[in-house]
matplotlib code that plots the C-alpha trace (Angstrom):
import matplotlib.pyplot as plt

x = [-147.9, -150.2, -149.1, -148.1, -145.8, -144.0, -144.0, -142.5, -139.7, -138.6, -138.5, -136.3, -134.3, -133.8, -133.4, -130.5, -129.1, -128.8, -128.1, -124.6, -124.2, -125.1, -127.6, -130.9, -130.5, -133.5, -135.6, -134.7, -134.9, -138.5, -139.5, -138.2, -140.1, -143.6, -143.1, -142.3, -145.6, -147.4, -146.0, -147.3, -150.7, -151.0, -149.9, -152.1, -155.5]
y = [-168.0, -171.1, -174.4, -174.3, -171.4, -173.2, -176.4, -174.5, -172.9, -176.4, -177.7, -174.9, -175.2, -179.0, -178.6, -176.1, -178.2, -181.1, -179.6, -178.6, -181.6, -183.7, -185.6, -186.9, -186.2, -186.3, -186.3, -183.0, -181.5, -182.5, -181.2, -178.0, -178.6, -178.9, -176.4, -173.8, -174.7, -174.5, -171.3, -170.0, -171.5, -169.6, -166.2, -166.5, -167.6]
z = [-151.2, -152.5, -152.4, -156.4, -156.0, -152.6, -155.3, -158.1, -155.8, -154.4, -158.1, -159.1, -156.2, -156.7, -160.6, -159.7, -157.3, -159.5, -162.5, -160.1, -158.9, -162.0, -160.1, -161.6, -165.1, -167.2, -164.9, -162.6, -166.1, -166.7, -162.8, -163.6, -167.2, -164.7, -162.8, -165.5, -167.4, -164.2, -163.6, -167.0, -166.2, -163.2, -164.9, -167.8, -165.6]

ax = plt.figure().add_subplot(projection="3d")
ax.plot(x, y, z, "-o")
ax.set_aspect("equal")
plt.show()
C-alpha cells in the first residue's frame, strides 16, 4: 500500500465517521471528493 492508498482509506473512514456523527459538514464531503478523484487518477494511470 502506497501513501496515497493510506490517505484515501483515512479520508473515507473520516467521511463515514463524520457522516454518521454529523460532524464537519461540507469539509468532510470535500475531502471525500478529493479522495475519489485521487483514486480514479491512480486507477487510470
